[in-house]
GUKOL-539578 format. One line per field, with one value per residue (C-alpha): x, y, z; residue in three letters. Coordinates in steps of 0.001 Angstrom, whole numbers. Each point is the difference from the previous one (the first is absolute). Layout:
REM residues N
x <- X|...
y <- Y|...
z <- Z|...
r <- ala|...
REM end
This chain:
REM residues 159
x <- 72816|-2896|-2483|2005|36|-3727|-663|2164|-1720|-3412|1071|1385|-3183|-2147|2169|-342|-3763|-225|2141|-2159|-3288|707|-22|3556|-1244|-2386|2636|2608|-2342|-1175|3264|-826|-2080|-1371|-2833|-1327|1634|-3169|1657|-775|-3587|-132|-1138|1027|2424|2481|-311|628|3076|1452|-591|-170|1287|-2133|2192|1918|2679|668|2933|376|-2737|-1365|-3253|747|99|3590|625|1282|-3230|-2532|149|-1230|-3118|-538|191|-2446|-2412|292|-580|-3044|-1272|22|-2010|-2663|-1850|2944|104|3175|1195|3245|1772|2460|2900|2922|3176|324|1539|-2283|-3113|-3011|-2063|2671|355|-3763|-245|3036|-1402|-3290|1802|1922|-3178|-1654|2993|-149|-3779|435|2342|-2431|-2862|2130|802|-3684|-1291|-3319|489|-3098|1923|2788|-35|2962|1087|3079|1661|2875|2731|-2384|456|3676|1024|3533|1072|3118|1356|2208|-211|-916|-2992|-1068|159|-2237|-2503|-404|-2590|-3497|-1523|-2923|-2293|-2834|-3250
y <- -8499|1687|-1580|1340|3511|-189|-1206|2744|2629|-1242|62|3517|1201|-1534|1649|3394|-376|-1056|2936|2438|-1353|-450|2456|72|402|-2943|-2200|927|-604|-3400|-1431|-116|-2493|-3156|-1107|2797|2809|954|-482|-3721|-1133|-3034|-3114|1357|-1443|2688|-1114|-3615|957|2376|-2044|-3650|-585|-949|-2551|-3210|-1309|-3438|-2010|-712|-2253|-749|867|-1051|2780|513|-105|3595|1154|-1770|2707|2590|-2068|-596|3779|512|-2437|1858|3307|-1445|-1093|3667|967|-2700|2102|-216|-2510|-600|-1231|-1969|522|-2622|1074|-1624|1207|314|-3417|-2761|22|2148|-3079|-1414|3323|465|-3443|688|3383|-1674|-2605|2792|1977|-3171|-747|3482|-322|-3354|1535|2875|-2462|-2228|3144|671|2072|-1229|-1388|1892|3269|-986|-296|-936|900|-665|2557|-2317|2082|2683|2526|154|2034|353|283|-1804|-3389|-659|-1779|3149|744|-3642|-268|3069|-1354|-3429|1118|-82|3377|504|2820|1458|71
z <- 200787|-1796|2425|2945|-1472|-678|3545|1522|-2149|1142|3657|-401|-1682|2739|2619|-1656|-248|3631|1083|-1936|1302|3708|2838|1458|3585|-301|-1601|2617|2916|-1194|-1230|-3717|-1958|1537|2200|2128|-1959|-1824|-3364|-217|532|2316|-1858|-3410|-2535|1018|3638|-998|-2025|2601|3126|-1030|-3536|-2968|-1782|365|-2326|-1454|-1249|-3719|-1409|3501|1698|3583|2588|1087|3770|-68|-1713|2232|2743|-2519|-650|3726|576|-2876|1655|3308|-1805|-1760|3419|1033|-3103|-411|-2574|-2418|-2799|-1957|-3355|-17|-3316|-1188|-2214|-1794|-1662|-3768|-594|-1265|-2127|759|868|2317|1818|372|1625|2222|1033|951|2096|1755|721|1318|2241|1526|421|1751|2587|618|500|2255|2015|639|-2919|-1394|-3483|-1155|502|-2403|-3767|-2155|-3502|-2092|-2219|-893|-1573|-1314|2847|929|3035|-1326|-3614|-1100|-915|2995|3346|1947|-2231|-123|3807|437|-2530|1647|2517|1435|863|2375|-1136|2080|-1997
r <- met|ala|ala|thr|lys|thr|phe|leu|ala|ala|val|ala|ala|ala|gly|leu|leu|ala|ala|cys|ser|ser|asp|pro|glu|thr|thr|ala|ser|thr|gly|gly|ala|gly|ala|gly|ser|gly|ser|val|arg|pro|gly|ser|gln|glu|asp|leu|val|ala|asn|val|gly|asp|arg|val|phe|phe|asp|thr|ala|leu|asn|gly|ile|arg|pro|asp|gln|arg|pro|val|leu|val|arg|gln|ala|gln|trp|leu|gly|gln|tyr|pro|gln|asn|gln|val|met|val|glu|gly|his|ala|asp|glu|arg|gly|thr|arg|glu|tyr|asn|leu|ala|leu|gly|gln|arg|arg|ala|asn|ser|ala|arg|asp|val|leu|val|ala|ser|gly|val|ala|gly|ser|arg|ile|gln|thr|ile|ser|tyr|gly|lys|asp|arg|pro|asp|ala|leu|gly|ser|asn|glu|asp|ala|trp|ala|arg|asn|arg|arg|ala|val|thr|val|val|arg
REM end
């Protein structure tokens, strides 16, 4: 509940900042944020997030890419093909359950799994680094299935 309120507050604050900093005519004529609107630089992290998706999620204690998550990585590979100058870091994460050592190892396996799909989809392995944060950088706070599900992830970050 607290994580949801925090998330909604952050979204509201971002919306207010965006509204204050954009020209209404420009925003109206371009259809808002996204590729081509001028507010998101092509090839940036923001472009990746807005137009492709920067993360994939995993089942509990597993590091295999779920069939419903594979298309995100394929789209990331296609996006990276458009921006050959970009290098990325794939961050592996785990939920709070388990020891720090276990979660660091699991996060690394998850990052490696995501990297393997990117490479198999045509991205040069030399453009991709991996790192594990284990349970040290949760996306969602809380000790419930919703928070755990959001924290079991691999995130692709443009460097």
